A tleap script that builds the chain and sets N, CA, C and O, in Angstrom:
source leaprc.protein.ff14SB
mol = sequence {
  NPRO GLY PRO VAL PRO ILE ASN CYS GLU CYS
  ARG LYS ASN SER CYS HIE VAL GLU VAL THR
  ALA VAL TYR MET ASP ARG LEU GLU ASN HIE
  LEU LEU SER TYR CYS GLU CYS CYS PRO LEU
  ALA LEU THR LEU LEU GLY ILE GLY LEU PHE
  PRO ALA SER LEU ILE CYS PRO SER ILE ALA
  PHE SER LEU GLY HIE LEU LEU PHE ILE SER
  LYS LEU PHE VAL HIE ILE SER PRO ASN ILE
  THR ALA TRP CYS SER THR ILE ARG SER ASN
  LEU VAL GLU ARG GLY PHE LEU PRO SER ALA
  MET VAL GLY LYS LYS THR LEU CYS GLY VAL
  PRO ALA SER CGLN
}
set mol.1.N position { 89.521 76.475 84.191 }
set mol.1.CA position { 90.751 76.725 83.991 }
set mol.1.C position { 91.526 75.812 85.805 }
set mol.1.O position { 90.980 75.914 86.904 }
set mol.2.N position { 92.255 75.378 85.644 }
set mol.2.CA position { 93.432 74.192 86.358 }
set mol.2.C position { 93.414 75.697 87.716 }
set mol.2.O position { 93.023 76.857 87.846 }
set mol.3.N position { 94.191 74.521 88.508 }
set mol.3.CA position { 94.440 75.112 89.723 }
set mol.3.C position { 95.540 75.903 89.862 }
set mol.3.O position { 96.365 75.559 89.016 }
set mol.4.N position { 96.201 77.395 90.977 }
set mol.4.CA position { 96.986 77.783 90.493 }
set mol.4.C position { 98.301 77.103 91.459 }
set mol.4.O position { 98.341 76.806 92.653 }
set mol.5.N position { 99.369 77.005 90.324 }
set mol.5.CA position { 100.372 76.095 90.918 }
set mol.5.C position { 100.962 76.203 92.071 }
set mol.5.O position { 101.027 77.345 92.525 }
set mol.6.N position { 101.483 75.224 92.776 }
set mol.6.CA position { 102.607 75.934 94.281 }
set mol.6.C position { 103.675 75.884 93.492 }
set mol.6.O position { 104.017 75.440 92.396 }
set mol.7.N position { 104.237 76.684 94.709 }
set mol.7.CA position { 105.559 77.085 94.355 }
set mol.7.C position { 106.686 75.991 94.566 }
set mol.7.O position { 107.764 76.444 94.184 }
set mol.8.N position { 106.786 74.696 95.051 }
set mol.8.CA position { 107.836 74.281 95.503 }
set mol.8.C position { 107.827 72.305 94.829 }
set mol.8.O position { 107.041 71.716 94.087 }
set mol.9.N position { 108.655 72.007 95.301 }
set mol.9.CA position { 108.493 70.622 94.284 }
set mol.9.C position { 108.482 69.001 94.744 }
set mol.9.O position { 108.774 67.925 94.223 }
set mol.10.N position { 107.870 69.571 96.281 }
set mol.10.CA position { 108.077 68.506 97.352 }
set mol.10.C position { 106.221 67.507 97.100 }
set mol.10.O position { 106.109 66.295 97.288 }
set mol.11.N position { 105.481 68.088 96.825 }
set mol.11.CA position { 103.853 67.703 96.599 }
set mol.11.C position { 103.162 66.730 97.691 }
set mol.11.O position { 102.426 65.774 97.445 }
set mol.12.N position { 103.557 67.184 98.903 }
set mol.12.CA position { 103.487 66.174 100.118 }
set mol.12.C position { 102.150 66.719 100.102 }
set mol.12.O position { 101.759 67.799 99.658 }
set mol.13.N position { 101.309 65.475 100.850 }
set mol.13.CA position { 99.958 65.940 100.717 }
set mol.13.C position { 99.107 67.130 99.978 }
set mol.13.O position { 98.291 67.839 100.567 }
set mol.14.N position { 99.334 67.198 99.016 }
set mol.14.CA position { 98.967 68.654 98.131 }
set mol.14.C position { 97.148 68.745 98.114 }
set mol.14.O position { 96.515 67.718 98.359 }
set mol.15.N position { 96.607 69.718 97.884 }
set mol.15.CA position { 95.143 69.954 98.111 }
set mol.15.C position { 94.719 70.681 96.945 }
set mol.15.O position { 95.707 70.935 96.257 }
set mol.16.N position { 93.525 71.175 96.379 }
set mol.16.CA position { 93.242 72.756 96.194 }
set mol.16.C position { 91.582 72.467 96.843 }
set mol.16.O position { 90.933 71.459 97.119 }
set mol.17.N position { 91.439 73.348 96.877 }
set mol.17.CA position { 90.972 74.610 97.810 }
set mol.17.C position { 90.374 75.542 96.814 }
set mol.17.O position { 91.084 76.066 95.955 }
set mol.18.N position { 88.981 75.789 96.903 }
set mol.18.CA position { 88.423 77.350 96.159 }
set mol.18.C position { 88.401 78.331 97.483 }
set mol.18.O position { 88.026 78.148 98.641 }
set mol.19.N position { 88.865 79.246 96.919 }
set mol.19.CA position { 88.785 80.678 97.727 }
set mol.19.C position { 88.086 82.263 96.938 }
set mol.19.O position { 88.621 82.931 96.054 }
set mol.20.N position { 87.366 82.399 97.310 }
set mol.20.CA position { 86.359 83.805 96.868 }
set mol.20.C position { 87.797 84.518 97.101 }
set mol.20.O position { 88.456 84.272 98.112 }
set mol.21.N position { 88.307 85.553 95.947 }
set mol.21.CA position { 88.809 86.807 96.202 }
set mol.21.C position { 88.246 87.949 96.157 }
set mol.21.O position { 87.396 87.981 95.267 }
set mol.22.N position { 88.396 89.357 97.001 }
set mol.22.CA position { 87.496 90.343 97.085 }
set mol.22.C position { 88.237 91.496 96.942 }
set mol.22.O position { 88.903 92.215 97.686 }
set mol.23.N position { 87.862 91.462 95.494 }
set mol.23.CA position { 88.217 92.909 95.089 }
set mol.23.C position { 87.815 94.265 94.955 }
set mol.23.O position { 86.641 94.433 95.283 }
set mol.24.N position { 88.550 95.518 94.491 }
set mol.24.CA position { 87.792 96.068 94.310 }
set mol.24.C position { 86.174 96.544 93.844 }
set mol.24.O position { 85.218 97.138 94.344 }
set mol.25.N position { 86.524 95.904 92.620 }
set mol.25.CA position { 85.173 96.148 91.481 }
set mol.25.C position { 84.958 94.803 91.627 }
set mol.25.O position { 83.778 94.841 91.277 }
set mol.26.N position { 85.180 93.456 91.902 }
set mol.26.CA position { 84.212 92.193 91.391 }
set mol.26.C position { 85.191 90.748 93.086 }
set mol.26.O position { 86.050 90.705 93.968 }
set mol.27.N position { 84.013 89.889 92.331 }
set mol.27.CA position { 84.190 88.786 93.366 }
set mol.27.C position { 85.278 87.667 91.855 }
set mol.27.O position { 85.137 87.702 90.633 }
set mol.28.N position { 85.976 87.074 92.475 }
set mol.28.CA position { 86.676 86.464 91.853 }
set mol.28.C position { 86.678 84.531 92.305 }
set mol.28.O position { 87.519 84.228 93.152 }
set mol.29.N position { 86.101 83.775 91.949 }
set mol.29.CA position { 86.550 82.467 92.469 }
set mol.29.C position { 87.714 81.573 92.204 }
set mol.29.O position { 87.613 80.968 91.137 }
set mol.30.N position { 88.793 81.330 92.895 }
set mol.30.CA position { 90.530 80.833 92.523 }
set mol.30.C position { 90.525 79.299 93.276 }
set mol.30.O position { 90.528 78.972 94.463 }
set mol.31.N position { 90.516 78.670 92.247 }
set mol.31.CA position { 91.061 77.482 92.769 }
set mol.31.C position { 92.726 77.021 93.274 }
set mol.31.O position { 93.465 77.243 92.315 }
set mol.32.N position { 93.259 76.642 94.076 }
set mol.32.CA position { 94.107 76.833 94.117 }
set mol.32.C position { 95.007 75.435 95.131 }
set mol.32.O position { 94.550 74.780 96.068 }
set mol.33.N position { 96.387 75.360 94.487 }
set mol.33.CA position { 96.852 74.451 94.895 }
set mol.33.C position { 97.717 74.504 96.305 }
set mol.33.O position { 97.876 75.696 96.565 }
set mol.34.N position { 98.318 73.705 97.282 }
set mol.34.CA position { 98.569 74.365 98.511 }
set mol.34.C position { 99.256 72.497 99.341 }
set mol.34.O position { 98.594 71.515 99.677 }
set mol.35.N position { 100.815 72.748 99.392 }
set mol.35.CA position { 100.985 71.734 100.073 }
set mol.35.C position { 101.632 72.080 101.875 }
set mol.35.O position { 101.523 73.077 102.590 }
set mol.36.N position { 102.250 70.839 102.077 }
set mol.36.CA position { 103.324 71.058 103.525 }
set mol.36.C position { 104.283 72.334 103.747 }
set mol.36.O position { 104.429 73.092 104.706 }
set mol.37.N position { 104.894 72.260 102.433 }
set mol.37.CA position { 105.665 73.447 102.715 }
set mol.37.C position { 105.154 74.532 102.101 }
set mol.37.O position { 105.589 75.640 102.415 }
set mol.38.N position { 104.401 74.435 101.370 }
set mol.38.CA position { 103.896 76.031 100.862 }
set mol.38.C position { 102.153 76.184 101.041 }
set mol.38.O position { 101.303 76.069 100.159 }
set mol.39.N position { 101.965 76.484 102.502 }
set mol.39.CA position { 100.958 76.726 103.110 }
set mol.39.C position { 99.786 77.502 102.234 }
set mol.39.O position { 100.325 78.072 101.286 }
set mol.40.N position { 98.334 77.706 102.252 }
set mol.40.CA position { 97.583 78.159 101.654 }
set mol.40.C position { 97.729 79.803 101.578 }
set mol.40.O position { 97.799 80.595 100.637 }
set mol.41.N position { 97.745 79.956 103.193 }
set mol.41.CA position { 98.327 81.669 103.342 }
set mol.41.C position { 99.287 82.250 102.317 }
set mol.41.O position { 98.987 83.257 101.676 }
set mol.42.N position { 100.612 81.520 102.141 }
set mol.42.CA position { 101.269 81.521 101.231 }
set mol.42.C position { 101.223 81.703 99.795 }
set mol.42.O position { 101.961 82.350 99.053 }
set mol.43.N position { 100.099 80.927 99.539 }
set mol.43.CA position { 100.151 80.476 98.194 }
set mol.43.C position { 99.326 81.862 98.035 }
set mol.43.O position { 99.667 82.544 97.069 }
set mol.44.N position { 98.254 82.386 98.877 }
set mol.44.CA position { 97.243 83.637 98.172 }
set mol.44.C position { 98.105 85.057 98.538 }
set mol.44.O position { 97.802 86.130 98.014 }
set mol.45.N position { 99.303 84.904 99.581 }
set mol.45.CA position { 100.529 85.775 99.090 }
set mol.45.C position { 101.210 86.380 97.907 }
set mol.45.O position { 101.758 87.411 97.519 }
set mol.46.N position { 100.866 85.144 97.541 }
set mol.46.CA position { 101.991 85.275 96.020 }
set mol.46.C position { 101.186 85.912 94.906 }
set mol.46.O position { 101.486 86.825 94.137 }
set mol.47.N position { 100.187 85.256 95.012 }
set mol.47.CA position { 99.073 85.841 94.307 }
set mol.47.C position { 98.559 87.296 94.785 }
set mol.47.O position { 97.374 87.587 94.621 }
set mol.48.N position { 99.307 88.051 95.278 }
set mol.48.CA position { 98.065 89.323 95.815 }
set mol.48.C position { 97.019 89.616 96.482 }
set mol.48.O position { 96.515 90.730 96.621 }
set mol.49.N position { 96.596 88.384 97.004 }
set mol.49.CA position { 95.822 88.213 98.117 }
set mol.49.C position { 95.657 87.921 100.068 }
set mol.49.O position { 96.283 86.920 100.415 }
set mol.50.N position { 95.097 88.489 100.966 }
set mol.50.CA position { 95.292 88.710 101.678 }
set mol.50.C position { 94.584 87.408 102.329 }
set mol.50.O position { 93.367 87.548 102.209 }
set mol.51.N position { 94.879 86.299 102.919 }
set mol.51.CA position { 93.589 85.452 103.573 }
set mol.51.C position { 93.023 85.883 105.019 }
set mol.51.O position { 93.786 86.405 105.832 }
set mol.52.N position { 91.524 85.626 105.351 }
set mol.52.CA position { 90.377 86.000 105.857 }
set mol.52.C position { 91.107 85.197 107.169 }
set mol.52.O position { 90.856 85.621 108.297 }
set mol.53.N position { 91.869 84.218 107.028 }
set mol.53.CA position { 92.030 83.415 108.250 }
set mol.53.C position { 93.097 82.625 107.852 }
set mol.53.O position { 92.991 81.910 106.856 }
set mol.54.N position { 94.528 82.688 108.779 }
set mol.54.CA position { 95.592 81.912 108.376 }
set mol.54.C position { 95.320 80.178 108.318 }
set mol.54.O position { 96.076 79.496 107.627 }
set mol.55.N position { 94.105 79.486 109.154 }
set mol.55.CA position { 93.496 78.071 109.006 }
set mol.55.C position { 92.914 77.843 107.815 }
set mol.55.O position { 92.242 78.873 107.757 }
set mol.56.N position { 92.641 77.198 106.709 }
set mol.56.CA position { 91.539 77.072 105.682 }
set mol.56.C position { 90.694 78.156 105.120 }
set mol.56.O position { 89.515 78.266 104.786 }
set mol.57.N position { 91.804 78.956 105.145 }
set mol.57.CA position { 90.693 80.505 104.285 }
set mol.57.C position { 89.918 80.670 103.661 }
set mol.57.O position { 90.486 80.633 102.569 }
set mol.58.N position { 88.406 80.941 103.373 }
set mol.58.CA position { 87.729 80.885 102.293 }
set mol.58.C position { 87.246 81.853 101.354 }
set mol.58.O position { 86.596 81.743 100.314 }
set mol.59.N position { 87.762 82.903 102.023 }
set mol.59.CA position { 87.558 84.279 101.490 }
set mol.59.C position { 88.736 85.076 101.938 }
set mol.59.O position { 89.021 85.218 103.128 }
set mol.60.N position { 89.713 85.822 100.513 }
set mol.60.CA position { 90.823 86.605 100.899 }
set mol.60.C position { 90.287 87.840 100.213 }
set mol.60.O position { 89.183 87.937 99.679 }
set mol.61.N position { 91.381 88.929 100.316 }
set mol.61.CA position { 90.840 90.000 100.317 }
set mol.61.C position { 92.730 90.483 99.295 }
set mol.61.O position { 93.845 90.051 99.589 }
set mol.62.N position { 92.361 91.446 98.170 }
set mol.62.CA position { 93.026 92.027 97.593 }
set mol.62.C position { 93.861 92.597 98.140 }
set mol.62.O position { 93.524 93.545 98.850 }
set mol.63.N position { 95.439 92.199 98.007 }
set mol.63.CA position { 96.085 93.658 98.646 }
set mol.63.C position { 95.829 95.420 97.965 }
set mol.63.O position { 95.976 96.507 98.524 }
set mol.64.N position { 95.537 95.181 97.001 }
set mol.64.CA position { 95.305 96.732 96.317 }
set mol.64.C position { 93.713 97.008 97.351 }
set mol.64.O position { 93.601 98.078 97.949 }
set mol.65.N position { 92.597 95.942 97.446 }
set mol.65.CA position { 91.779 96.720 98.163 }
set mol.65.C position { 92.181 97.343 100.180 }
set mol.65.O position { 91.757 98.307 100.818 }
set mol.66.N position { 92.922 96.479 100.461 }
set mol.66.CA position { 93.079 96.125 101.903 }
set mol.66.C position { 94.088 98.261 101.742 }
set mol.66.O position { 93.769 99.262 102.384 }
set mol.67.N position { 94.933 98.160 100.939 }
set mol.67.CA position { 95.381 99.187 101.012 }
set mol.67.C position { 94.427 100.591 100.570 }
set mol.67.O position { 94.815 101.704 100.924 }
set mol.68.N position { 93.542 100.474 100.015 }
set mol.68.CA position { 91.963 101.419 99.856 }
set mol.68.C position { 91.593 101.522 101.221 }
set mol.68.O position { 91.746 102.628 101.740 }
set mol.69.N position { 91.018 100.352 102.090 }
set mol.69.CA position { 90.505 100.335 103.264 }
set mol.69.C position { 91.095 101.053 104.260 }
set mol.69.O position { 90.620 102.018 104.859 }
set mol.70.N position { 92.636 100.295 104.473 }
set mol.70.CA position { 93.349 101.445 105.537 }
set mol.70.C position { 93.817 103.141 105.457 }
set mol.70.O position { 94.054 104.016 106.289 }
set mol.71.N position { 93.797 103.043 103.895 }
set mol.71.CA position { 93.701 105.015 103.364 }
set mol.71.C position { 92.301 105.503 104.041 }
set mol.71.O position { 92.253 106.595 104.607 }
set mol.72.N position { 91.275 104.733 103.967 }
set mol.72.CA position { 89.899 105.777 104.060 }
set mol.72.C position { 89.931 105.180 105.729 }
set mol.72.O position { 88.892 105.542 106.281 }
set mol.73.N position { 90.611 104.569 106.442 }
set mol.73.CA position { 90.607 104.766 107.875 }
set mol.73.C position { 91.847 106.074 108.245 }
set mol.73.O position { 92.043 106.644 109.318 }
set mol.74.N position { 92.406 106.222 107.179 }
set mol.74.CA position { 93.619 107.654 108.074 }
set mol.74.C position { 92.072 109.038 107.475 }
set mol.74.O position { 91.653 110.038 108.057 }
set mol.75.N position { 91.695 108.449 106.225 }
set mol.75.CA position { 90.774 110.026 106.099 }
set mol.75.C position { 89.789 110.331 106.814 }
set mol.75.O position { 89.244 111.430 106.910 }
set mol.76.N position { 89.413 108.872 107.594 }
set mol.76.CA position { 87.985 109.143 107.826 }
set mol.76.C position { 87.420 110.184 108.901 }
set mol.76.O position { 87.956 110.478 109.970 }
set mol.77.N position { 86.245 110.664 108.394 }
set mol.77.CA position { 85.656 111.814 109.722 }
set mol.77.C position { 84.138 111.120 109.569 }
set mol.77.O position { 83.917 110.062 108.981 }
set mol.78.N position { 82.940 112.139 110.373 }
set mol.78.CA position { 81.799 111.460 109.877 }
set mol.78.C position { 81.306 111.731 109.188 }
set mol.78.O position { 80.125 111.388 109.153 }
set mol.79.N position { 81.807 112.466 108.245 }
set mol.79.CA position { 80.844 113.027 106.960 }
set mol.79.C position { 81.448 112.730 105.946 }
set mol.79.O position { 82.543 112.173 106.021 }
set mol.80.N position { 80.879 113.030 104.786 }
set mol.80.CA position { 81.182 112.544 103.377 }
set mol.80.C position { 82.189 112.615 102.540 }
set mol.80.O position { 82.544 112.041 101.510 }
set mol.81.N position { 82.679 113.713 103.433 }
set mol.81.CA position { 84.036 114.387 102.858 }
set mol.81.C position { 85.463 113.012 103.063 }
set mol.81.O position { 86.243 112.839 102.126 }
set mol.82.N position { 85.558 112.388 104.043 }
set mol.82.CA position { 86.222 111.704 104.103 }
set mol.82.C position { 86.671 110.524 102.799 }
set mol.82.O position { 87.738 110.173 102.295 }
set mol.83.N position { 84.898 110.087 102.554 }
set mol.83.CA position { 84.630 109.066 101.707 }
set mol.83.C position { 85.039 110.012 100.052 }
set mol.83.O position { 85.499 109.600 98.987 }
set mol.84.N position { 84.806 110.754 100.298 }
set mol.84.CA position { 85.536 111.300 98.834 }
set mol.84.C position { 86.786 111.737 98.800 }
set mol.84.O position { 87.217 111.844 97.652 }
set mol.85.N position { 87.641 112.074 99.778 }
set mol.85.CA position { 89.100 112.583 99.830 }
set mol.85.C position { 90.348 110.954 99.699 }
set mol.85.O position { 91.571 110.829 99.620 }
set mol.86.N position { 89.111 109.942 99.742 }
set mol.86.CA position { 90.305 108.900 100.138 }
set mol.86.C position { 89.942 108.097 98.401 }
set mol.86.O position { 90.803 107.530 97.729 }
set mol.87.N position { 88.264 108.289 97.940 }
set mol.87.CA position { 88.231 107.913 96.595 }
set mol.87.C position { 89.226 108.741 95.547 }
set mol.87.O position { 89.831 108.118 94.675 }
set mol.88.N position { 89.337 109.947 95.661 }
set mol.88.CA position { 90.057 110.837 95.178 }
set mol.88.C position { 91.912 110.777 95.087 }
set mol.88.O position { 92.701 110.985 94.165 }
set mol.89.N position { 92.067 110.416 96.424 }
set mol.89.CA position { 93.708 109.967 96.087 }
set mol.89.C position { 93.778 108.668 95.768 }
set mol.89.O position { 94.392 108.419 94.730 }
set mol.90.N position { 93.286 107.696 96.416 }
set mol.90.CA position { 93.308 106.064 95.331 }
set mol.90.C position { 93.007 106.536 93.703 }
set mol.90.O position { 93.057 105.586 92.923 }
set mol.91.N position { 92.679 107.966 93.039 }
set mol.91.CA position { 92.214 107.315 91.997 }
set mol.91.C position { 94.031 108.221 91.409 }
set mol.91.O position { 95.074 107.929 90.825 }
set mol.92.N position { 93.526 109.105 91.918 }
set mol.92.CA position { 95.341 110.195 91.706 }
set mol.92.C position { 96.377 108.676 91.615 }
set mol.92.O position { 96.828 108.046 90.658 }
set mol.93.N position { 96.464 108.499 93.071 }
set mol.93.CA position { 97.955 106.962 93.051 }
set mol.93.C position { 97.794 106.069 92.039 }
set mol.93.O position { 98.676 105.488 91.406 }
set mol.94.N position { 96.830 106.008 91.947 }
set mol.94.CA position { 96.410 104.860 90.291 }
set mol.94.C position { 96.642 105.261 89.098 }
set mol.94.O position { 96.808 104.463 88.176 }
set mol.95.N position { 96.697 106.817 88.919 }
set mol.95.CA position { 96.944 107.390 87.941 }
set mol.95.C position { 95.344 107.427 87.148 }
set mol.95.O position { 95.506 107.709 85.961 }
set mol.96.N position { 94.175 107.261 87.427 }
set mol.96.CA position { 93.164 107.427 87.354 }
set mol.96.C position { 92.126 108.901 87.121 }
set mol.96.O position { 90.963 109.050 86.746 }
set mol.97.N position { 93.400 110.002 87.627 }
set mol.97.CA position { 93.064 111.380 87.770 }
set mol.97.C position { 93.960 112.021 87.124 }
set mol.97.O position { 95.048 111.931 87.693 }
set mol.98.N position { 93.989 112.675 86.115 }
set mol.98.CA position { 95.396 113.658 86.132 }
set mol.98.C position { 95.669 114.208 86.986 }
set mol.98.O position { 94.902 114.507 87.902 }
set mol.99.N position { 97.349 114.605 86.873 }
set mol.99.CA position { 98.252 115.047 88.163 }
set mol.99.C position { 97.476 116.712 88.207 }
set mol.99.O position { 97.345 117.381 89.232 }
set mol.100.N position { 96.981 117.166 86.651 }
set mol.100.CA position { 96.702 118.464 86.599 }
set mol.100.C position { 95.820 119.166 87.694 }
set mol.100.O position { 95.915 120.301 88.161 }
set mol.101.N position { 94.685 117.867 88.036 }
set mol.101.CA position { 93.469 117.592 88.309 }
set mol.101.C position { 93.477 117.809 90.099 }
set mol.101.O position { 92.451 117.914 90.770 }
set mol.102.N position { 94.819 117.839 90.617 }
set mol.102.CA position { 95.158 117.834 91.496 }
set mol.102.C position { 94.606 118.998 92.364 }
set mol.102.O position { 94.558 120.004 91.656 }
set mol.103.N position { 94.211 119.226 93.510 }
set mol.103.CA position { 93.748 120.676 93.975 }
set mol.103.C position { 92.343 120.925 93.480 }
set mol.103.O position { 91.522 121.682 93.996 }
set mol.104.N position { 92.177 120.129 92.335 }
set mol.104.CA position { 90.559 121.014 92.275 }
set mol.104.C position { 89.480 120.224 92.252 }
set mol.104.O position { 89.408 119.002 92.375 }
set mol.105.N position { 88.535 121.136 92.060 }
set mol.105.CA position { 87.398 121.005 93.045 }
set mol.105.C position { 86.720 120.032 92.340 }
set mol.105.O position { 85.658 119.928 92.953 }
set mol.106.N position { 86.703 119.268 91.428 }
set mol.106.CA position { 85.718 118.510 90.516 }
set mol.106.C position { 85.388 116.639 91.120 }
set mol.106.O position { 84.731 115.876 90.412 }
set mol.107.N position { 85.816 116.319 92.108 }
set mol.107.CA position { 85.890 115.299 92.639 }
set mol.107.C position { 84.733 115.156 94.008 }
set mol.107.O position { 85.240 114.622 94.994 }
set mol.108.N position { 83.202 115.589 94.168 }
set mol.108.CA position { 82.504 115.554 95.723 }
set mol.108.C position { 82.790 116.916 96.159 }
set mol.108.O position { 82.686 117.252 97.338 }
set mol.109.N position { 83.252 117.931 94.958 }
set mol.109.CA position { 83.602 119.464 95.998 }
set mol.109.C position { 84.950 119.276 96.639 }
set mol.109.O position { 85.316 120.282 97.247 }
set mol.110.N position { 85.699 118.373 96.666 }
set mol.110.CA position { 86.890 118.252 97.643 }
set mol.110.C position { 87.924 117.675 97.125 }
set mol.110.O position { 88.172 116.549 96.691 }
set mol.111.N position { 88.808 119.218 97.319 }
set mol.111.CA position { 90.331 119.248 96.597 }
set mol.111.C position { 91.305 117.861 96.673 }
set mol.111.O position { 91.719 117.786 97.829 }
set mol.112.N position { 91.627 117.156 96.159 }
set mol.112.CA position { 92.534 115.800 96.044 }
set mol.112.C position { 93.592 116.021 96.679 }
set mol.112.O position { 94.070 117.155 96.643 }
set mol.113.N position { 94.193 115.036 97.383 }
set mol.113.CA position { 94.915 115.605 97.971 }
set mol.113.C position { 96.017 113.671 97.791 }
set mol.113.O position { 95.613 112.651 97.232 }
set mol.114.N position { 97.127 113.857 98.381 }
set mol.114.CA position { 97.915 112.399 97.647 }
set mol.114.C position { 98.766 112.105 98.920 }
set mol.114.O position { 99.533 111.142 98.941 }
savepdb mol mol.pdb
quit
């Protein structure tokens, strides 16, 4: 596959770069195009990825993955309960656990919270 197109018409100093994207369940390499008026960081954000650095990022994280990590820090405690609670709330929010299961002790013995 070719590079992800840039969202401008100027094409001044257009460049291509390969960026590794980190998702919850996989890593993907993306070949991206960017130019002076559409920097690489904005190009990454446009496809739902957050760059690891603003200048020449080689790694980017999916926004969904970052949301999960931020929820983990909300629920964190020094035991497995925080991990299970975060996993459960993330699954419920994404529609993987039916709402009828919310509050039942079916995953790690911890009730789901939203």
